[in-house]
Structure formats: structure tokens, C-alpha cells
C-alpha positions in Angstrom: 0.0 0.0 0.0 2.8 2.4 0.8 4.5 1.6 -2.5 1.3 2.3 -4.4 0.9 5.7 -2.8 4.6 6.6 -3.2 4.5 5.7 -6.9 1.5 8.0 -7.3 3.3 10.7 -5.6 6.3 10.2 -7.9 4.0 10.5 -10.9 2.6 13.8 -9.6 6.1 15.2 -8.9 7.2 14.3 -12.4 4.2 16.0 -13.9 5.2 19.3 -12.4 8.9 18.6 -12.8 9.6 19.1 -9.0 13.1 17.7 -8.8 13.2 17.7 -5.0 9.8 16.0 -4.8 11.0 13.4 -7.3 14.1 12.7 -5.2 12.0 12.4 -2.1 9.5 10.0 -3.7 12.3 7.9 -5.1 13.8 7.6 -1.7 10.5 6.4 -0.2 10.0 3.9 -3.0 13.5 2.5 -2.4 12.6 2.1 1.3 9.3 0.4 0.4 11.0 -2.0 -2.0 13.7 -2.8 0.6 11.1 -3.7 3.1 9.5 -6.1 0.6 12.9 -7.8 -0.1 13.1 -6.4 -3.6 16.6 -5.3 -3.1 17.8 -5.0 -6.7 14.9 -2.7 -7.6 15.4 -0.7 -4.3 19.0 -0.1 -5.2 18.1 1.1 -8.7 15.8 3.7 -7.2 18.4 4.7 -4.6 21.2 5.1 -7.2 18.8 7.0 -9.5 18.1 9.4 -6.7 21.8 9.9 -5.9 22.4 10.9 -9.6 19.4 13.2 -9.6 20.5 14.9 -6.4 24.1 15.4 -7.6 22.9 16.8 -11.0 20.6 19.3 -9.3 22.6 20.2 -6.2 19.9 18.7 -3.9 22.5 18.1 -1.1 20.1 17.6 1.8 18.1 15.0 -0.1 21.4 13.4 -1.2 22.2 12.5 2.3 19.0 10.5 2.5 19.6 9.0 -0.9 23.0 7.7 0.4 21.2 6.3 3.4 18.7 4.5 1.1 21.5 2.9 -0.8 23.2 1.9 2.5 19.9 0.4 3.7 19.6 -1.7 0.6 23.2 -2.9 0.7 22.8 -3.9 4.4 19.8 -6.0 3.4 21.9 -7.6 0.7 24.8 -8.3 3.0 27.2 -6.0 1.1 28.9 -4.7 4.2 31.7 -2.6 2.6 29.3 -0.8 0.3 26.8 -0.3 3.1 29.6 1.4 5.2 30.7 3.6 2.3 27.2 5.0 1.7 26.5 5.4 5.4 29.8 7.2 5.8 29.0 9.6 2.9 25.5 10.3 4.4 27.0 11.1 7.9 29.8 13.3 6.4 27.4 15.2 4.2 24.9 15.7 7.0 27.5 17.1 9.3 28.8 19.5 6.7 25.3 20.8 6.0 24.4 21.3 9.6 21.7 18.7 9.9 19.8 18.4 13.1 21.3 16.5 16.0 18.6 13.8 15.5 19.7 13.1 12.0 23.4 13.1 12.9 22.6 10.5 15.6 20.7 8.3 13.2 23.4 8.5 10.6 26.1 7.7 13.2 24.1 4.7 14.4 23.9 3.5 10.8 27.6 3.8 10.3 28.3 1.9 13.5 25.9 -0.8 12.4 28.0 -1.2 9.3 31.2 -1.4 11.4 29.6 -4.1 13.5 28.7 -6.2 10.5 32.2 -5.8 9.2 33.6 -7.3 12.5 35.2 -4.0 13.5 33.6 -4.2 16.9 35.9 -1.8 18.9 35.3 0.9 16.3 31.5 0.2 16.4 31.5 0.4 20.2 33.2 3.8 20.1 30.7 5.1 17.6 27.7 3.8 19.5 28.9 5.3 22.8 29.3 8.7 21.1 25.9 8.5 19.6 24.3 7.4 22.9 25.8 10.4 24.7 24.4 12.8 22.1 21.0 11.0 22.2 20.8 11.3 26.0 21.8 15.0 25.8 19.0 15.6 23.2 16.6 13.4 25.1 16.0 11.4 21.9 14.2 8.5 23.4 13.8 6.2 20.4 17.5 6.5 19.5 18.5 5.8 23.1 17.1 2.3 23.3 18.1 1.4 19.7 21.7 2.4 20.5 21.6 0.7 23.9 20.5 -2.5 22.1 23.4 -2.2 19.6 25.9 -1.7 22.5 24.5 -4.8 24.1 25.0 -6.8 20.9 28.5 -5.6 20.3 29.5 -6.5 23.9 28.0 -9.9 23.3 30.0 -10.3 20.1 33.1 -9.3 22.0 32.4 -11.8 24.8 31.8 -9.1 27.4 28.7 -10.8 28.8 28.1 -8.8 31.9 28.2 -5.5 30.0 26.1 -7.0 27.3 23.5 -8.1 29.8 23.3 -4.7 31.4 22.6 -3.0 28.0 20.2 -5.7 26.7 18.1 -5.8 29.9 17.8 -2.0 29.8 16.7 -2.1 26.1 14.1 -4.7 26.8 12.7 -2.8 29.7 12.5 0.4 27.7 10.8 -1.3 24.8 8.3 -3.1 27.1 7.5 0.2 28.8 6.9 2.0 25.5 5.0 -0.9 24.0 7.5 -1.0 21.1 7.7 -4.5 19.7 10.1 -3.7 16.9 13.2 -5.9 17.2 11.9 -7.2 20.6 12.1 -10.8 19.4 15.7 -10.3 18.5 16.5 -8.5 21.8 14.8 -11.2 23.9 17.0 -13.7 22.0 20.1 -11.7 22.8 19.2 -11.7 26.5 18.7 -15.5 26.4 22.0 -16.0 24.7 23.8 -13.9 27.3 22.2 -15.7 30.2 23.2 -19.0 28.5 26.9 -17.8 28.2 26.8 -16.8 31.9 25.5 -20.3 32.8 22.1 -19.0 34.1 20.0 -21.6 32.2 16.6 -21.0 33.8 16.7 -17.3 32.8 18.1 -18.2 29.4 15.1 -20.5 28.9 12.6 -17.8 30.2 13.8 -15.3 27.6 13.9 -17.9 24.9 10.2 -18.5 25.6 9.6 -14.7 25.5 11.3 -14.5 22.1 9.3 -17.4 20.6 6.1 -16.0 22.0 6.8 -12.6 20.5 7.9 -14.0 17.2 4.7 -16.1 16.9 
């Protein structure tokens, strides 16, 4: 349904030759296609948007176009390409004076790429910096997303006590907010951490929570 509406919006923007509107619609279409698993098409729209933005000096929209390309590459498992686009988005956003909220989001994206590339210490540093900014800005949604990422990186590094601290905080925040996005995954991480720590009853409890949420 979102794709249908965004395609209609694109057609309207093309009718009046609104370049910024075309770029914005293309970005949303790329996002819609990524969520449907249609990654090749999504990437085509993202790359088309990048070219359009570069040719028409639409620098602000270009940052989002880079992000769309990064999102598609992360879904395709192309970690280096994902990092490159997220890095371009963050660098451009900072140079253009984007809001602190956008900078935090773009920083989290780049840290995600570093995590997927196995560059855990670098990812940890980026996440910590982003979390500090998010707390200063009272950016609630970003706070628990980044806390969850910190928990996952500590888990990957084998720092189980630190991982548990972050993951339990994430789960508590999500439950309090009624936000079920990624909650299955986060319950699973808590279960894995408890298993690593030898606390099998709690590992089982959170595995059950994960299965119930997934179902």
C-alpha cells in the first residue's frame, strides 16, 4: 500500500517537474522495496536518486539517498558498500548542519556497518558517542536502539556482563513503551547472554519470550 501511494506521488512530482519532490518520492519507493525484499529494484531507485540529487545540487536529499543505498546494501549483506554509503551520508549531514537527531541516526547507521564488518571496537566507540548525544538531546527512540546495539557488540566481544546490562535496559524500555520492533531479537540476545553466563533458567525464560513474541 505504501509503495502504491509513493508511486502515485512520484508521478505527480514528475508531472510538475519538481526535482526535490521526485528525489524524495524515489527515496521512499526505495525504502518500500527494501522492506519487501526487492533489493535490486530498491538499489536502482536509490542510485537514480543519488544521480538526480548530484545533478541538481539537492544536497540535503542526497544524504537521505546515500542512506537508502546503504539500507539496501545492508539488506543484501554488502557490508563494505553499506559502510561507504552510510559514511557519505554522515559526512554530508555534518557538513550541511543537519539536526542532531539526523546526525545521531546516521552515526548509528555507520556503527551498524562497522559491527557487520567485524570492526567491533570501532563500532563500540561510535555507538557510545551516539548514545551520549542522544541522551543530551533526550532522543528516546534512538537511546534504546543504540543501547541494544551496544549490548549486541559487547555480546560479540564476549563481554557478557556488560552485554546483559545494556540488553536488559533495552528490553525494559521497549516493554514500557509498547514498542515491539526488534523485541524478538532482543529477547533472543538476553537469552544467549544468560546461557553464556550459565544461568540456564533465565536463558530459557527469555527464549520463551522470544518465541512468543515471534509467533
